[in-house]
N, C-alpha and C positions, 0 to 999 in steps of 0.2 A: 741414216737419220740426216735431216736436211735435204731430201731429195730433190726437191724442186728448186734448190738455190742453183749458182751457176755451175759451180763445180760438183754438188750432188748430182743435177741432171746429167752432167758429163760422164760422172762415174757409172751411173745407172746404164746409160747408153754404151757405153764403152763394155759394160759386162756382158751385156747382151749381144752386142755386134762382135765382140771378139770370142763369143760363145764360151766363156767361162764357165757358165753353169750348163748342165745339161737339161732338156726340156722337163725331166722329172723333179729337178730342183727347185726351190722358191726363193725368189728376190722379194723382199719386203720393203716396199717404198714408204718412208715414215715422213710425215708432216705433222703440222701443230693444229688441233682442231680449233675451230672458231676463227682461224686467220685465213690469209690469203694461200699459204701454203696447204691447209686442210683442204682448200678446193682444188688448187691446182694438182696435188697428187693424183686425184682421180683422172685429170686429163693427162697427166705423163703416162700414167698406166695405159690408158687408150692409146696414147700416140706410140708408144713402144708396141703395144700389140699389132697396131697398124704394119709398123715399119717391119717388125721381125717376127710375125707371126709362125714361119715356117719352123724356127728353132727357138724361139723365146722360152724361157724358163717360166714356171708358174708365178705369176704375178698379184702380189697383196697388198693393201693398202692398209696403213695404221696410223692412227691418231694420238696415240698417248704412249709414251715410253714404257708403261706397263705391258702393253700390247706387242713389244719387240720380243719375238723367238728366232734364236738365229745361232748359227755356229760361229759366223762372223760378222761383226759390226763394223761399219764404217761411219764415223761420226763426222759429219759436214755440216752441222747445225750452227746457227749463230750468224752474228754480224761480220761482214766481210769488209776488208779496206777499200775505200773508195777508188775509183779508177778516172781520173781526170787530171788534166795540167795544173801543177801547183799543190796539189794534195799529197802530201806526204803521210803513209800510214802511221798512225801512232799506236804502238802496241799496247800502251798503258790504256788507252781508251778500249780497245779489243779486249783486254784482260778484264776489265772492269764490267763490260758488257755480257762476254762470253762464259766468264765463270761461273755464274749462276745457272746458265743452260747447261754447261757441261756437269755442274754438280747435279741438278735434277735428273738427267740422264742416267748418270753413274750410280746414284742412289736406287733409281729403279731397276736397273740391271742386276745390281747386288741384291736387293730384294727378290726379284721376280725371275731372274735368270737361271739357267742351268748350272753355272758355276764353272763351265768350261768354255764360254764364248772368248774369241780372241777378238780384240778391238783394235781398230787402225784408226788413228786420230788424224785428221785432216783440218778440223777447225784452228784458226789462229788465235792466240799464240799457241802453236803445238805443244810447246813445252808445258805450258800451264795444262792444256787438256791431258797429256800423260801423266803430270802429277796427280790430278784429280780422279782420273781414273785408275791409275795404278794404286792409289791408296785406298780405294773401294773395291777393286775386283782382283788385285794381285799382281805385282809388276812385270812379270814374265809374261803375262796375256796381254800387254799392252805395248803398242809400237807407235810413235808418231812418224808420219811418212815425210816431214819437212828435209830431214837430212839425205833420203833416197833421192827426191827432187833436185836438190842441190848438187848432189852426186851425178845424176844423169846430166845435168846442165854443165857440170865441170868436164865430164868426160866428153860432152859434144865439143866444148870450146877447145879443148887439147886436140880433138880428132880434126876438127877444120883446121887448127894451125899445122898439124902434122901430114895433112892431106889423105888421111885414112878414114874408114868408117868407124862409127862410134863402138861398135861391138868389139873392135880391136884394142880398146883402150879400157884400162883398169885403172882403179884409184878410187878415194872416198873422200867425202866433204863431212865434217863433224862439227862439233860445237852447237851454236844455235841457228835456227833457220832466219835467213834475213841477211842483215849486216854484220853481224857476229859470226857467220858461217866460217868455217876453218878448213879451207883446202889442204888436205893431207898430201902434199908433194912426196912425201916419203913413201907413199903407198902406190904411186903411179907406176903403172906397168904398160907396155905396149908389145903385142903380139909380134914376134918376128924380130924382135931387138933383144940382143944378150944384155948382160948387166952393164958393160962399159958403154954399149951404143944408148941403153937407155939412160945412164947417167948424164951423157953429152947432150941427149935431146932434152931431157929435164933441164939442165943447165941453160940451154938456150931459150926454152920457154919461160924460164924464170926472169930472164934479162938481169942478172946479177942482184935481184931484189930479194928480202926475205920477207915474212908475214908481218914483222914489225912495223913495217911501213903501209900495211895495208890499210888500216883504218883511216889515215890522214889521207891517202890516196882516193878512198872512197869519197870522203867529204869534199875533196877538190873536184873530183870528176862529177859529183852530183851537181855542183855549182856551175861548172862548164857546160854541162849537158841542158840545165835549165836556161842558159843564155842562148845557147845554139837552137834549142827546141822552139824557143819564142819566134824565131824567123822560119826555121825550117825543121819540121820533125824527122824526114828523112836524113838530113845532114847530121843530126844527133845520133840514129843508129850507125850512121857511117863512121862517126867519129869513134864509137864504141869498139867498132871492128879493129881499130888500130891499137888497142890497149892490150896488155898482157891476159892470159886467159883468165888468171884468178881475180882480176878487176872486172872482165867482162861477165864473169859469173854472178857477181852481185849488181853490176849497173844495168844489164841488159833487163832483167826483170823489173828494175825499178823503172826503167824508161818504158818499159811496156804498160805499166800503169799510168805514167805520166801521159802516155799517148791516149788515153781513155778506153783503151783495151784493158781486158784482164788475161789471167792465164789459166783459164779452166782445162782447156784440152791438155796442157802438159800435166798439171796437177793430178787430172783423173788419169792418165795414163800411167804415171809413177805410183799413183794407188792401187790400180788394178795391176801392175806387175806384182806388188806385194800380194794382193788377194790371190793371184794365180799360185804363187809359191805355198801359200797357206793351204790352199784348197787341194793342190796337187800331191800334197803328202811328201815333197822333198825338202830337203835343206840346202839352202845357199846362204851366201854371206852378202848380205845388204847394210846400208847405213840407215840408222834411225833414231828417234829420239827416244830414250828409254829411261826408266828411273834405277840408277845404279846404286849398289849398295857395297862399296867397296873394292868392286871389279878393277879398278885402275889402281890398286895399291902399289905405291912406287913409281907411279907413272904420273898420276894427278892427285895432289893433296888438297886439303883444304888450309885455311889460314892458321889452325892450330896444329898442323903437321899430320891430321889425321886422314885416313883415305876419303876420297870424295864420295859423298853420299847425296845424291839428288839427279835431277834430270839433266841429260845432256845427250847430244847426238854423237854416236859411235858407231864404227863397224860391229856387227852382231852376226849370229848365226841365227836365221829365221826359218821356222818349220810349222808344221801343222798345228802344233800347240802353243806358239808363240815364240819368243827369242829365248835362246838357252844360254849362250855366253857370248862375252866379248872378246873380239880380235883384234887388238891394237899393240903393236910392238912399242919398244921405248920411243917415244917421238923425239925429234930433234929439238933443241931448246926453243927455237922461234914458234914451232907448232904447241908445245907444252904451253908456253906463255900465253897463246890465243886461246886455247882450251881453258885455261885458268880464268882468263877474263870473260869467256863466254859462260863459265860456269858460274861465277861469281853474279853475272847480269841474270842468269836464268834464276838463280836462288833469291835475288831480291825482288824479281817480280813475281814468282811465285809465292813467296812470303805476303806480298802486299795483295795479292789477288785471290787467294786460295778461299773458297766457301766453305764453312764447316760442315762436317757430315751430317746427315739425317740426325735429328735431335733425339730421336727414341734410342733408349740405351741398345735394345736388342738389334736394331738395325745398325747402330756404329760398331757394335763389336762384331756382328756377323759379317759385315762389310770389311773390317780389317783381318779376320782370323778366317771366316767362313764356318766358324763353329758356334753351336748355340750357346747364348749367355747363360751361365748358372742361375737357375731361378727363371728364366725367362720362358715363354712359351715356346715349344719346338713344332707347333702345328704345320709349319710351312716346310719343314724337311729339308732346311738349307743343307748344303754341302760344300765342303772346303774347295778352293781353287784347284786342289791337286786332283780332284775327281771323286774325293771319297764322300758320300751322301747318305750314310746309313745302309742297312744291308738291304739287298734286292729282295723284292716280293713279288708274288703272282697277282696279276691284273686282268679284268676282262674289261673291254671297251666295246660299247654297243654305238654304232654309227649309223645314223640314217643319212643316206647320201642319194644324190640323183643318179637314176637309172640311165647312165649314158658312158660312152667310152670316156676313159681317162679319169674316171672316178677313183678306182682300185689302183691305179698307177700313181696318182697322186697320194693316196695313204700309204701305199707302201713305200714312196720315196720318202716321206716325213720320218718314218722308222729306220729307213735303212742309213739316211745320211745322218742319225743320230746313235747308230751302232746297235739297235736294237731287233732281235729276230722275233717272228712270230712263233710261239709254240703251236698255235692253230688259227686257221681263219675259215669262216662260214659266210656264205651269203643266202639270202632269200629274199624274194619279193614282199611288199607291204601292200596288200591288196586295197587298204582304203585311203592310200595317201598319195593317189596320182603316180606320176613318173619317178618313184622313188623306191630304194630298196634299202635293206637293212644287213650290215657287215658286222659280225661278231668277232672279235680278235681277242685272243689270250697271249699274255706275254710276260716278261720278267724284268723288272726295272727296279731303281731306287725310287722312294717317293717324289723326290725334286725332278728327276728326269720324266717322270709319269707325269707329273704337272706340265713341264715344257711341251711333252708329246701332245698332251690333251689340248692345250691351247693352240698348238700349230694346227692339228688337225680340224678343230674347229673354225680355224680362219680360212680353210680351203673354200675355194668358190663352189664346188660341188657338193659340199656337207651342210646338211641343214641341222643338225644336233649331233653331240656326243656326249655321251655317259660314261665314266671310267669308275669301275667299282672293285674292290679287292675281291680276288677269286675266293670261292668258299673255302673256308678252313685256313686263310692266308693271315698271318699275323703282321701287322703294319705297326713298326715301332716308332715312326716319326710321323704320323699323320697321313691321310690319303689327299688326293688332289680335291679342290673344290669342284662342285658340281653344279 
């Protein structure tokens, strides 16, 4: 979502260039109908095909959130901070503008999605995006990538100062993406150093400072950089190189925006890292903004002493179904204070910016619980985020597709990526319909997954039409797919 923006375009390009998806998978490029992105998304699709035709996945264009059909969704839509000298990004302005966009997409996914999509939020403020999406889709299915981008930046700054490659450095950044990022020095590890050597290295890197001093240092650094950059932008970046790693973590991206450039390549690379983890089926520890519900009990509490509940960047275990648990030991006092400050700031921003859920009662309740509302229509066959969606039933899909190489491969790819097997498949020519053929597929799935399959098949470039009906004698308890 937001495929033609600076970051969205980079995400799409890196997905294809890094071969994250096989040629049989589908990459959906989502723009907005009637606007510049609605036109540009067609050009982006053509450009990606031109550049990577040998290994590109199937590329699909969509102009409405209702048309989104995916296993993993990257949300990069909305306003982006200005990149010019003297422009200091105001997260409140971003929140006021992007909150409505995020709510629109989240409501559409909650109503029309399969109920198991994993969402990676890129749109800023990323914490607001996570709050809006998690409220509607389920918190474990939603991850903000800001803390992972900050983590990679922190590791790079440490690696440069230590004279090693970044992959040898561990450690995480938590808190809020931006100036309230919290470098977790207590998590820093360096391959090849034992505990004593690591402690000495970290002490040298920190230069006798604690995180309590970091906010004032950031404010002073920005003032100094603005003065230096007014005469010599290169000198401003040279000045950043002389500062401690945690100060460089925040000021270098800020200076990049001041220079008139943006950070789409780095942002996209961090995002695609997360996609690779989710799609590969493995589990690793990353940092991300997530909606917490007491997981930091005893380590982070609210003003009333209750466990923290709200969005915050923390190290989490990420896998194919989303994030599963938080991995954060008791932080030192300075880290705990900074985390509490970041959590309070996020809570205020979210409270001031959150857009109410869809006004329709059924939509609100289904978005919260994934279950039908008592007395409300269940014709949509929604299923809970846990994957329950009513009993499976037998279906027959009749597909009219172009009689050319790739049609069957694309069709089977849609089913296989959603974990649905064919009971049978038969093909036959259609004599009076030009270069087309008929494919008849029988399969078993829940009503909601069947609707998602039907929509995905209908959007294939080689498919002319698709009709899905209950198999003879099948009982459908929650309504069939629209035809």
